[in-house]
C-alpha positions in Angstrom: 58.3 81.9 44.0 54.6 80.4 44.0 54.8 76.8 45.3 51.0 75.9 44.0 49.3 76.0 40.5 52.5 75.4 38.2 52.2 75.0 34.5 52.8 71.2 33.4 56.4 70.8 33.8 56.1 68.1 30.8 55.5 71.1 28.7 57.6 73.5 29.9 59.7 76.0 27.6 61.5 79.3 27.5 58.7 81.7 27.7 60.5 84.9 26.9 64.3 84.6 27.4 65.9 84.5 23.9 68.4 81.9 23.2 71.6 81.5 25.4 73.6 81.6 22.1 72.9 85.6 21.3 75.0 88.6 22.8 72.7 91.1 24.0 73.1 94.6 22.1 74.9 97.2 24.4 73.6 100.6 24.6 75.5 102.0 26.7 76.5 105.0 24.0 73.1 106.3 24.6 71.8 104.6 27.9 74.6 104.0 30.1 73.5 100.3 31.4 71.1 99.4 28.9 71.3 96.1 27.2 68.4 95.5 24.2 67.9 91.7 22.7 65.3 91.5 19.7 64.8 88.7 18.2 62.7 86.9 15.5 61.7 83.3 15.1 60.1 81.6 12.4 58.9 78.0 13.2 57.1 75.7 11.4 55.2 72.3 13.0 53.5 69.6 11.8 51.4 68.3 14.5 49.3 64.6 14.0 46.2 65.6 16.5 45.5 69.6 17.0 43.0 69.2 19.3 44.5 66.3 21.3 41.2 64.0 20.9 41.1 59.5 21.4 39.9 59.2 17.7 39.2 61.2 14.6 42.0 62.9 15.0 43.1 66.3 13.0 46.6 67.2 11.8 48.3 70.3 10.5 50.7 71.8 9.4 51.4 75.2 11.8 53.4 78.3 10.7 54.5 80.5 13.4 56.1 84.1 13.6 57.4 85.1 16.7 59.3 88.7 17.3 60.3 89.4 20.4 62.7 91.5 22.7 64.2 91.6 26.2 65.5 94.8 27.7 67.8 95.1 31.1 68.8 98.1 32.4 71.4 98.1 35.2 71.6 101.1 37.5 74.5 100.2 40.1 73.5 96.7 42.3 69.9 97.3 40.9 68.1 96.3 37.2 65.0 96.6 35.5 64.2 93.8 33.1 61.0 94.5 29.9 60.6 92.0 28.1 57.9 90.8 25.5 56.9 88.4 22.7 54.1 87.4 20.2 53.2 84.6 19.0 51.1 84.8 15.1 49.8 81.4 14.7 48.6 80.3 10.8 46.7 76.6 10.6 47.2 75.4 7.1 44.3 72.9 7.3 42.3 74.4 10.4 42.3 78.3 9.5 39.7 78.8 12.3 42.2 78.1 14.4 44.3 81.4 13.6 45.4 83.2 16.2 48.0 85.7 18.1 49.2 85.0 21.3 51.3 87.4 23.6 53.4 87.1 26.5 55.0 90.0 28.4 57.3 90.5 31.5 58.6 93.3 34.0 61.2 93.0 36.6 63.0 95.2 39.3 65.3 93.6 41.1 66.9 96.3 44.4 69.7 94.9 45.9 70.9 97.0 49.0 73.6 95.5 51.4 71.3 93.3 53.5 67.7 93.4 51.3 67.1 92.2 48.1 63.8 93.0 46.9 62.1 91.5 43.4 59.4 92.6 41.8 57.8 91.3 39.0 54.7 91.0 36.9 54.0 88.4 33.9 50.9 89.0 31.4 50.4 85.6 29.4 47.7 85.2 26.3 48.4 81.9 25.4 46.2 78.7 23.8 48.7 76.0 25.1 46.7 74.0 28.1 47.4 75.7 31.0 47.4 72.0 32.9 47.5 68.1 32.1 43.7 68.0 32.4 43.0 70.2 29.4 43.7 69.4 26.2 44.2 71.3 22.3 44.0 74.6 21.7 42.4 76.8 24.9 42.5 80.6 25.2 43.1 81.9 28.2 44.9 84.8 30.0 47.1 84.9 33.0 48.3 87.9 35.0 50.8 87.4 37.9 52.4 90.1 40.0 54.5 89.1 42.5 56.9 91.0 45.2 59.3 88.9 46.9 61.6 90.6 49.7 64.9 89.0 51.9 66.6 90.2 54.7 70.1 89.3 55.9 70.1 89.1 59.8 73.4 87.7 60.3 75.9 85.8 57.6 74.2 82.4 57.8 70.0 83.6 59.1 68.3 85.2 56.6 64.4 86.2 56.9 61.9 86.7 53.9 58.2 87.1 52.7 56.5 87.0 49.3 53.2 88.4 48.4 51.5 87.7 44.7 48.3 88.1 43.0 47.3 86.0 40.1 44.5 86.3 37.8 43.0 83.5 35.4 40.2 84.2 32.9 39.5 81.8 29.7 37.8 82.8 26.9 35.4 80.5 26.0 32.4 80.1 28.6 31.7 76.5 27.4 35.3 74.9 28.3 36.8 76.3 31.4 35.1 79.2 32.3 34.3 77.6 36.2 38.3 78.2 36.7 38.1 82.2 36.1 39.5 83.0 39.4 41.6 85.3 41.5 44.3 83.9 43.8 46.3 85.5 46.2 49.6 84.0 48.1 51.3 85.2 51.3 54.5 83.9 52.9 57.0 83.9 55.1 60.7 82.5 54.8 63.5 81.3 57.6 66.7 80.6 55.3 69.8 78.9 56.9 72.9 78.8 55.4 74.2 75.3 56.1 77.3 76.1 54.0 78.5 79.3 52.1 76.2 78.5 48.6 73.3 76.2 49.9 70.3 77.6 52.3 67.8 75.4 54.3 64.6 77.3 53.4 61.5 76.9 55.8 58.3 78.8 54.2 54.4 78.5 55.8 52.1 79.6 53.1 48.1 81.1 52.8 46.8 81.3 49.4 43.1 82.5 48.9 41.0 81.2 45.9 38.4 83.6 44.7 36.4 82.1 41.8 34.4 84.6 39.4 31.7 82.4 38.2 31.8 79.1 40.9 32.0 80.8 43.9 30.8 77.4 45.3 34.5 76.7 44.5 36.5 79.1 46.6 39.1 77.7 48.9 41.7 78.5 51.3 45.2 76.8 50.8 47.1 76.4 54.3 50.8 74.7 54.4 54.5 74.8 54.4 57.3 73.1 52.4 61.2 72.7 53.7 63.8 72.9 50.7 67.3 73.6 50.0 68.3 76.8 47.6 71.4 77.1 45.9 74.4 75.0 45.3 75.3 71.1 47.0 78.4 71.4 45.0 80.0 73.2 42.1 78.2 71.3 39.8 75.1 70.3 41.4 72.2 73.1 42.5 68.9 72.7 43.6 65.5 74.2 44.1 63.7 71.3 45.5 61.1 71.3 48.4 58.7 69.2 49.7 55.6 70.0 52.2 52.2 69.6 53.6 49.0 71.5 52.0 45.5 71.5 53.8 42.9 72.4 50.9 39.8 73.8 53.0 36.6 74.6 51.1 34.6 77.6 51.5 31.7 75.2 51.0 30.7 72.2 53.3 29.9 70.4 49.9 33.2 70.2 48.5 35.9 67.9 48.9 39.0 68.9 50.9 42.5 67.5 50.6 45.3 66.7 53.4 48.8 65.4 52.2 52.0 66.1 51.0 52.9 68.6 48.1 56.6 69.1 46.6 58.5 71.0 43.6 61.4 72.5 42.2 64.2 70.0 41.3 67.8 69.5 40.8 70.2 70.7 37.8 73.5 69.0 37.3 76.0 70.1 35.2 78.9 67.0 35.0 80.9 69.2 31.8 80.7 72.0 30.7 79.1 71.0 27.6 76.5 68.7 29.2 73.1 69.9 31.5 70.7 67.7 33.2 68.0 68.9 34.9 65.3 66.8 36.9 61.9 68.5 38.1 59.0 67.2 40.3 55.9 68.2 40.9 52.9 67.3 43.5 50.3 69.5 43.9 46.3 69.8 43.9 45.0 71.3 40.5 41.9 72.9 40.0 39.4 70.6 37.8 36.9 71.0 35.1 35.9 67.1 35.2 32.3 66.4 36.2 31.6 68.4 39.6 35.3 67.4 40.5 36.6 70.9 41.9 40.1 69.6 41.5 42.6 66.9 41.4 46.1 65.6 42.8 48.9 65.0 40.0 52.3 63.9 40.4 54.9 64.2 38.2 57.8 64.3 37.1 60.6 65.5 34.1 64.4 65.0 33.3 66.1 66.7 30.5 69.2 66.6 29.2 70.9 69.1 26.9 74.9 68.0 25.5 76.7 70.4 23.6 78.3 67.9 20.6 80.9 70.7 19.1 80.6 74.7 20.2 77.4 75.1 17.6 75.5 71.9 17.8 74.0 71.5 21.1 71.1 68.2 21.3 68.1 67.6 23.7 66.3 65.2 25.1 63.4 65.1 27.5 61.1 62.6 29.3 58.5 63.3 31.4 55.2 62.3 32.9 52.8 61.6 36.0 49.8 60.7 36.9 46.2 62.5 38.5 44.1 61.2 40.5 40.7 62.6 41.2 38.8 62.4 44.5 35.5 62.0 43.8 34.0 58.8 42.0 32.1 59.8 38.9 30.1 57.8 36.6 31.9 56.7 33.3 30.3 56.2 29.7 29.5 52.3 30.4 28.0 53.4 33.3 30.1 52.5 36.1 31.4 54.4 39.0 35.1 55.1 39.4 37.4 57.6 41.0 39.3 58.7 37.5 43.2 58.1 37.0 45.5 59.8 34.3 48.7 58.9 33.1 49.9 61.1 31.2 53.7 61.2 29.3 55.8 62.8 27.1 59.3 62.7 25.3 61.4 64.6 23.2 64.6 65.1 21.1 66.1 67.8 18.8 69.0 69.6 17.4 70.1 73.2 17.4 73.1 74.8 14.8 74.4 78.1 15.8 75.6 79.3 11.6 76.2 82.6 13.6 76.1 84.2 16.9 73.1 86.0 15.4 71.5 83.2 13.4 70.1 79.8 14.8 68.6 76.9 13.6 67.0 73.9 15.3 65.0 70.6 14.8 62.7 69.0 17.4 60.3 65.9 17.4 57.9 65.4 20.3 55.2 62.9 21.3 52.4 63.0 23.6 50.0 61.2 25.7 47.7 60.3 28.2 45.8 57.1 29.1 42.6 57.1 31.3 40.6 55.2 33.2 37.8 56.9 31.5 38.4 56.0 27.9 37.1 59.4 26.4 40.3 61.2 27.6 42.8 58.7 26.0 44.8 60.9 23.2 48.2 60.6 21.5 50.1 63.1 19.7 53.3 64.2 17.9 55.1 66.9 16.7 57.6 67.9 14.2 59.3 71.3 14.2 61.4 72.9 12.4 62.8 76.6 13.4 65.4 79.8 12.8 65.5 82.5 15.3 67.4 85.9 14.8 69.2 87.5 17.7 70.3 91.1 17.1 
């Protein structure tokens, strides 16, 4: 799993996985081992600040039609999964923002007596901003190809490798063309089973970033993390990791970074109806702010889900953090400062499962940012209603 370049965790959501309440169609009669989960969501949003600007906010009702599918083919201990969804967005007050987004995933998982191989490719075209610096609708295309292997040497000791390629491109050259790039990651991992369900994981890694339009941004990342993987108790699981990163730019005129990083988190299920997750992230992120090539984000998110009855589930989410920039820049008032942004988001929602194939939901979300560069402040509210059919 990639450690760096995460999507802002305060905006995390399901990408391709259909709602968990539904049961996949069993295609065994025609193709043994094949299950298919088509779905269709109709969603209506009201957003108060579509472009997430500090003043003169523009609001709109947004209609979204989201068809998709997830197919899983199992053969012996192995599996092949293919999924996709299309988001058709229609803005009532801002028709020039109408667009079609999409996401596709292919995953091959091979399990042998001592060896696990996992290969996955994700292609995503979206207008959601990729991090907490950029705001408003921004068209980007991302392709991530990842291959992982793990070999169990003994019952308690395993080794693994990972290699990935990430390609990012932005459609509008005036917004984020400087961030168009290819990233190449390679790492090795050592796993030590401290208990039957829990591994201690040590992972040194190397990442190369080659920028398409701004080659002076090219950089090498060297680092390592130590983490916990698996079940700490029957009701508490971990993906948390912490480590150190040395960011070394090719250009001597660019700033570097040497410091600690972290990612992943914990999931706690005190009852069969309750789930609480706590997710962390600290890492450098690529920046479009003047000539500063990156900023360091430190953030966390707390998610709560409670099934009130077999048909009703409520959720609550709270997240926030701070972005710190490594070089002083001139403010609108003529002062020179290190830019620092504080951002936050919270939401509440409820879902009602009318039938096993029919689900309705409503959500309210609020997010905002406060910066010592006032022109980057904003507040945004969103109210959402949705209906999902899962066949």
